[in-house]
C-alpha positions in Angstrom: 8.2 35.6 -2.1 5.1 35.7 -4.2 2.0 33.5 -4.3 2.2 30.2 -6.2 -1.2 28.8 -5.7 -4.6 29.8 -4.3 -7.5 27.6 -3.1 -11.0 28.7 -3.9 -12.9 27.0 -1.1 -11.4 26.0 2.2 -13.3 22.8 2.9 -11.9 19.4 3.9 -10.5 18.6 0.4 -9.0 22.0 -0.1 -7.4 21.9 3.3 -6.1 18.4 2.6 -4.3 19.6 -0.6 -3.1 22.7 1.2 -1.5 20.7 4.0 -0.2 18.1 1.6 1.6 20.7 -0.5 3.2 22.2 2.6 4.2 18.8 4.0 5.7 17.7 0.7 7.7 21.0 0.4 5.9 21.9 -2.9 5.4 25.4 -1.5 6.1 27.4 1.6 2.9 28.3 3.6 3.3 32.0 2.6 3.3 31.0 -1.1 -0.3 29.7 -0.7 -3.6 31.4 -0.2 -7.2 30.3 0.6 -10.4 32.0 -0.2 -13.2 31.0 2.1 -16.6 32.7 2.4 -17.5 31.4 5.9 -15.9 33.5 8.7 -15.7 30.8 11.2 -13.9 28.5 8.8 -11.5 31.3 7.9 -10.6 31.6 11.6 -9.9 27.9 11.8 -7.7 27.9 8.8 -5.8 31.0 9.9 -5.1 29.4 13.3 -3.8 26.2 11.6 -1.8 28.0 8.9 -0.8 31.3 10.3 1.6 32.1 7.5 -0.9 31.4 4.7 -3.1 34.2 3.4 -6.7 33.3 4.3 -9.3 35.8 3.0 -12.9 36.1 1.6 -11.8 37.1 -1.9 -9.5 35.5 -4.6 -6.2 36.9 -5.6 -5.4 38.3 -9.1 -3.2 36.5 -11.6 -2.5 33.4 -9.5 -3.0 29.8 -10.4 -5.9 28.3 -8.5 -7.6 25.1 -7.3 -11.3 25.3 -7.5 -12.5 23.4 -4.4 -16.0 24.7 -3.9 -19.2 22.8 -3.8 -20.7 22.2 -7.3 -23.7 24.5 -6.5 -21.3 27.4 -5.8 -18.8 26.8 -8.6 -20.2 29.0 -11.4 -20.2 32.1 -9.2 -16.8 31.3 -7.8 -15.4 30.6 -11.3 -16.8 33.8 -12.8 -15.3 35.9 -9.9 -12.0 34.2 -10.2 -12.0 34.5 -14.0 -12.3 38.3 -13.7 -8.9 38.3 -12.0 -7.0 36.4 -14.8 -5.7 33.2 -13.3 -3.3 31.5 -15.8 -4.5 28.0 -15.0 -7.1 26.3 -12.8 -7.4 22.8 -11.4 -11.0 22.0 -10.6 -11.9 19.2 -8.1 -15.7 20.0 -8.2 -17.5 16.8 -8.9 -19.5 16.6 -12.2 -18.6 20.1 -13.5 -17.3 19.8 -17.1 -14.2 21.6 -18.4 -16.3 23.3 -21.1 -18.4 25.0 -18.5 -15.4 26.0 -16.4 -13.7 27.4 -19.5 -16.8 29.5 -20.3 -17.2 30.8 -16.8 -13.4 31.6 -16.3 -13.0 33.2 -19.7 -10.5 33.0 -22.5 -6.9 32.7 -21.5 -7.3 30.4 -18.5 -6.2 26.8 -19.0 -8.3 24.2 -17.1 -7.6 20.8 -15.7 -10.4 18.8 -14.1 -9.8 16.1 -11.5 -11.7 13.6 -9.4 -10.0 12.9 -6.0 -11.5 10.7 -3.3 -11.8 11.1 0.4 -8.7 9.1 1.5 -6.9 12.1 0.2 -7.8 13.5 3.7 -5.2 11.1 5.1 -2.7 11.4 2.3 -3.8 8.1 0.6 -6.1 9.4 -2.1 -6.6 8.1 -5.6 -7.2 10.8 -8.2 -7.7 11.1 -11.9 -7.0 14.3 -13.9 -8.2 15.3 -17.4 -7.1 18.3 -19.5 -9.5 20.9 -20.8 -9.4 22.1 -24.4 -6.5 24.6 -24.0 -4.5 22.8 -21.3 -1.0 21.8 -22.3 1.1 18.8 -21.2 2.9 21.2 -18.7 -0.5 22.1 -17.3 -1.4 18.5 -16.7 2.0 17.9 -15.1 1.4 20.8 -12.8 -2.0 19.4 -11.8 -0.6 16.0 -11.2 2.1 17.5 -8.9 -0.6 19.2 -6.9 -2.7 16.1 -6.6 0.3 13.9 -5.8 0.7 15.7 -2.5 -2.3 13.6 -1.2 -2.0 10.3 -3.1 -1.7 8.6 -6.4 -2.8 10.2 -9.7 -3.8 8.9 -13.1 -4.3 11.0 -16.2 -7.3 10.2 -18.3 -9.6 11.8 -21.0 -12.4 13.8 -19.5 -14.9 11.3 -21.0 -13.6 8.7 -18.5 -14.1 10.8 -15.4 -17.6 9.6 -14.9 -16.3 6.1 -14.6 -13.5 7.3 -12.3 -16.2 8.8 -10.1 -18.2 5.6 -10.1 -15.1 3.5 -9.3 -12.6 5.4 -7.1 -14.7 8.5 -6.2 -17.5 6.4 -4.7 -15.2 3.4 -4.0 -14.4 4.3 -0.4 -18.1 4.1 0.5 -18.2 0.6 -1.0 -15.3 -0.4 1.2 -16.9 1.1 4.3 -20.1 -0.8 3.5 -18.1 -4.0 3.3 -16.6 -3.1 6.7 -20.1 -2.5 8.2 -21.2 -5.9 6.9 -18.2 -7.8 8.1 -18.4 -6.3 11.6 -22.1 -7.2 11.8 -21.3 -10.7 10.6 -18.6 -11.1 13.2 -21.0 -10.0 16.0 -23.6 -12.4 14.7 -21.0 -15.2 15.1 -20.5 -14.3 18.8 -17.7 -11.7 18.7 -17.9 -8.6 20.9 -18.6 -5.6 18.8 -15.3 -3.9 19.7 -13.4 -7.0 18.8 -15.2 -7.4 15.5 -14.7 -3.7 14.7 -10.9 -3.9 15.5 -10.4 -7.0 13.5 -12.2 -5.7 10.4 -10.4 -2.4 10.4 -7.0 -4.1 10.6 -8.0 -6.7 8.1 -9.0 -4.1 5.5 -5.9 -1.9 6.3 -3.6 -4.9 6.0 -5.2 -6.3 2.9 -5.0 -2.8 1.3 -1.3 -2.5 2.1 -0.6 -5.9 0.7 -2.5 -5.2 -2.5 -0.6 -1.9 -3.0 2.9 -3.3 -2.1 2.7 -6.7 -3.8 3.5 -6.7 -7.5 0.8 -9.3 -8.1 -2.8 -9.3 -9.4 -5.6 -9.3 -6.9 -6.7 -12.7 -8.1 -3.3 -14.1 -7.3 -3.4 -12.6 -3.8 -6.8 -14.1 -3.3 -5.7 -17.5 -4.4 -2.8 -17.4 -1.8 -5.4 -17.3 1.0 -7.8 -19.7 -0.6 -6.7 -23.3 0.1 -8.9 -25.9 -1.7 -11.6 -27.2 0.7 -10.6 -24.7 3.4 -12.5 -22.0 5.3 -11.8 -19.2 2.8 -12.7 -21.3 -0.1 -16.1 -21.9 1.5 -16.6 -18.2 2.2 -15.6 -17.3 -1.4 -18.0 -19.9 -2.7 -20.9 -18.3 -0.9 -19.9 -14.8 -2.0 -19.8 -15.9 -5.7 -23.1 -17.7 -5.3 -24.7 -14.6 -3.9 -23.4 -12.5 -6.9 -20.9 -10.2 -5.1 -19.1 -9.5 -8.4 -22.4 -8.6 -10.2 -23.4 -6.4 -7.2 -20.2 -4.4 -7.4 -20.4 -4.1 -11.2 -23.9 -2.8 -10.9 -22.9 -0.3 -8.2 -20.1 1.1 -10.3 -22.3 1.3 -13.4 -25.1 3.1 -11.4 -22.7 5.6 -9.9 -21.1 6.3 -13.3 -24.5 6.9 -14.8 -25.4 9.3 -12.0 -22.2 11.2 -12.4 -23.0 11.7 -16.1 -26.5 12.8 -15.3 -25.2 15.3 -12.7 -22.7 16.7 -15.2 -25.4 17.1 -17.8 -24.0 14.6 -20.3 
C-alpha cells in the first residue's frame, strides 16, 4: 500500500486534516505521511499516529498539503518541488498560487485554500481556489481533503482575501462577542461561571439552529424578537450602537490586511 498524501508541516491544522482523513476513511494511516522539522513535535505525532510515516524530509512524487507557516513556505515549497509532487494543496495564509507555482516548478498543479480554526474540531469552513494549471479534478481532490474537517466552498483566488476577512478571522469575532456577553452577564449580577456557561451554550445552540434551519438569519432573528419585548429592546440598542457597521468595518479591514500580506 503506497502513500496517497503527505503533509508538509505537522502543526495543529495539518494534524486536524490528518486525523480527519483517517476518521473519514479517506485514507489508511499508513497511506499518509507528515514532514515536521521539530523533533519534539515529530515524537508527539508518531505517538498519536504510529502507523503514519513521520519524518523530517518530504517524500518524492506524492501529492502534498503545504501546512507550514507563511514565513517558512518558500523554502518548504522549493524542497518539495524538487521531488516532483503531482499536485499540492496549500493552506498557508496569504501566499498566492503564482508564487507557489514558481517555487514548486513546472508540472505541479496547485490549489490554494483558506480554512479556519473550527476545523480543529471538525467544524471548519474553508474556501478553495485553483491555480493556473489546476484541473476540475484537482479542485475536487482538494475539496475532498478539506471536507474531512468541515464545509468547503470553491471560489476564484481573487475572493480569498474576502474569505480570510470573513470566515478565516470570523471565529475571533464570535469569541469577542462571547467575551462581551459574559462580561455583560456578570455586570447584571450573574456569577462568572454561570454567565460563561450560558453564553457558550447560547452560541453553540444558535449556531446549530442557523446551520440546520433552512431559513435566513433575519427570519430566525425575527422569531426571537417579539414586538415590544426584551429581545426587541436589546436589538434596538445594538442597531443604535452600529453593530452592523462595526462588523462590516472589521471584515473590510481584515480583507485589506490579507491582500497586503499577500502582496496584492
